[in-house]
N, C-alpha and C positions, 0 to 999 in steps of 0.2 A: 138368811142367806139363800141366794138362788141355787136350785139343784144344778149338779153337774150332769153332763150327757151320760156318764158312766152310772151314776146313781139312778138316772131314770131308767137305764137299761136294766139295772138290777131290780128296781121296783116293778118294772114291766114283766120280768121273768117271774118274780113271785106272784104278780097278778095272773099270769098265764098258767101257773101251777094250779090254781082254783079252776080254771077252765079245763085243764087237763084232767082234773080229779073228776069232773062231771062225766067226762068221756071215758074215764078209766073204771068207773063203777061197774059197768057191764063185764069189763075185762076181769076185774077183781072178783066179781061174783061167780063168773065162769070158772076161773082158776080155783077158787076155794070150793066150789061145787065138785069139780073134778078130783080135788085132793081128798075131800070127804068121802065120795064115792068109791075112790081107790082104797082109802084106808078101811072103810067100813066092809068091802068086799074081802079084802085080805083077812080082816078081823073075823069075819064070819066063817071063811074057809078054815082058818086055824082052829077056831073053837069048835067047828063041826067034827074035827078029827080026834078030839080028846075031851074026855069028861074030867081029867084030873087037873087039879089046880086051877080051875077056872078062874078063880078070883085073882090069882097071881098073873095068869095069862092076860086077863083082861087089863090089869094094871100095866103090864109090859107093852100091850097093843096101844093102850091110851097114850103112853109116853111116846111111842113111835109116831102115832098120829099127830101129837102136839109137835113133835120135831119137824115132820113133814109140813105141817101148817106153817110153822115159821119160816121154813125154807121157801115156801111158795110166797109168803108176804115179802121176805127179803128180795126175791127175785122181782116181784112186782114193783116194789119201792124203787129198785134200781132202774127198772124200765121206765117208770113214770119220771124219775128225776132226769134220765136221759132225754126223755121227751121235752122236759123244761129247758135243758141245754139247747135242744134243736130250736125251740121257740126263740130263745135269746139270740141264737146265731142269726136267725131270720130278722130279728129286730135290728141287729147291727147292720145287716145288709140293706135294710130299709130306711136308714138314717138319710135326711135330706143332706144336700151338699153343705148348708151352713151347720147342721149338727155334725156331720162327719168332719169338717175342718176344724170345728172347736174340740171335737174328740181328739184329733190328731195332735194339735197344739198342746192341749192339756197333758196328753200322755207323754209327748216328747219333753215337755217343760219339767216332768218329774224324772228325766233320765240324766240330768247333769251332764249334758253333751259339752265336749271340749271344742266342737267346730271341726268341720272336715269329714264328718261321719258320711256313710253310704247307706242309704235307704234302699232296700230290695223289697218291692211291692209285689203283693199277689196279683193275678190277672184281674181280679175283680176291683182292686183299689188302685192300680197303677194309672188308669185313665183319670182318676180323680186328682191324684198328685200332680199329673201334668196340666190339667185344666185349672186347678184351683191355687197351685202353689209355684208354677213355673212360667217364666216368660219365654220359654222356648230357647234358651241359651244353651248350647251343647258344649260339652268338653270331651277329652279324651276319656274320662271316667263315666260319663253319662250326662244328665241334664241337671242344670243348676236349679235349685228350689229358692230362688232369691225372695219370693213372697213369704215362705216359710221361715227363711233366716230372720225377716223383719218381725214376723209373728213372735218368734223366740228371742226377742230383744237383741237382735243383731248376731246371733251365732252364725259365724262365718262358714260359707263353703259347703252347705249341705247339698249331696248329690243324690239324684234318683238314678239307680243303676239301670241300664239298658236290659238286664236280665229280669226274669220274672221269678219270684219266689215260689218254691214248690209247696205252697200252702193253699188252703180253699180261700182264705179271706185274711185281711190284715196286712202286716209288713214286718220286716226284719231291720234292725239297725246294726251296721258293722262299723266298729271303730278301731283305732290302732291297737288298743288294749282290751277291748271288750266287745261282745256281741249280745244284743238284746232281742228276745222273741216277743213281738206284739202281734203274733197271729191270733186269729179268732179262737183257735184251739186253746192256746196258752191263756188267753183272757177268760174264756168260759171254764177252764179247769180251776182257775182261781176263784171264779164264782161259785162253783160247785163246792169247793173245799170250804169256803166262807159260809155257804148258806145251806149245805146239805141237811143239816139237823133241823133248820128253820123250815125247809121245804117238805122234809119228811113229816114234821109236826102238822103242816097244812094238808099234805096228802093223806094222812092217816088219822087225823083228829076225829073223835067221835061225832057222828052226825045224827041228826033228829030223824 
């Protein structure tokens, strides 16, 4: 079965994670070196002030160091996964017209539209809706998307609002009884939720 545009975007994000890992190695090493230096300096300072219960003190300081190390790694993990999301967003913006149109059709096909919904597109996507799905027929509500209606098996009366959605990319769907968020932010949040553990495994896998 042919891959969907969405699956390609997801797979590209996973591939980007490996590239980001290469760039993130120096960042990880610097962060860990700083954490180690700070912990060792604090440990040495405290040990110099007392000769009593050094063994217990060392154990306490070691535990604190391990906790600090985990915090550094967690922060780094979040930073790198956020970078993967940014890379995925760029992949969405770089879709060709054909890929973008297929993505929109597939996304809306899964929405169980009743007809008559209004699409409010981002400034980034609105020109594509007009160019690829409209014949320029205006109504009091906006511009008819007759070509998109046909792609969606004749769902009647989809309208592109004259308003621009306050989102960086993607679009919103407004119906009589529901609203759907297809912004890039919502899409990538779903991607992160589904793949965060997988991305983390790639980003922090043991390396030779």
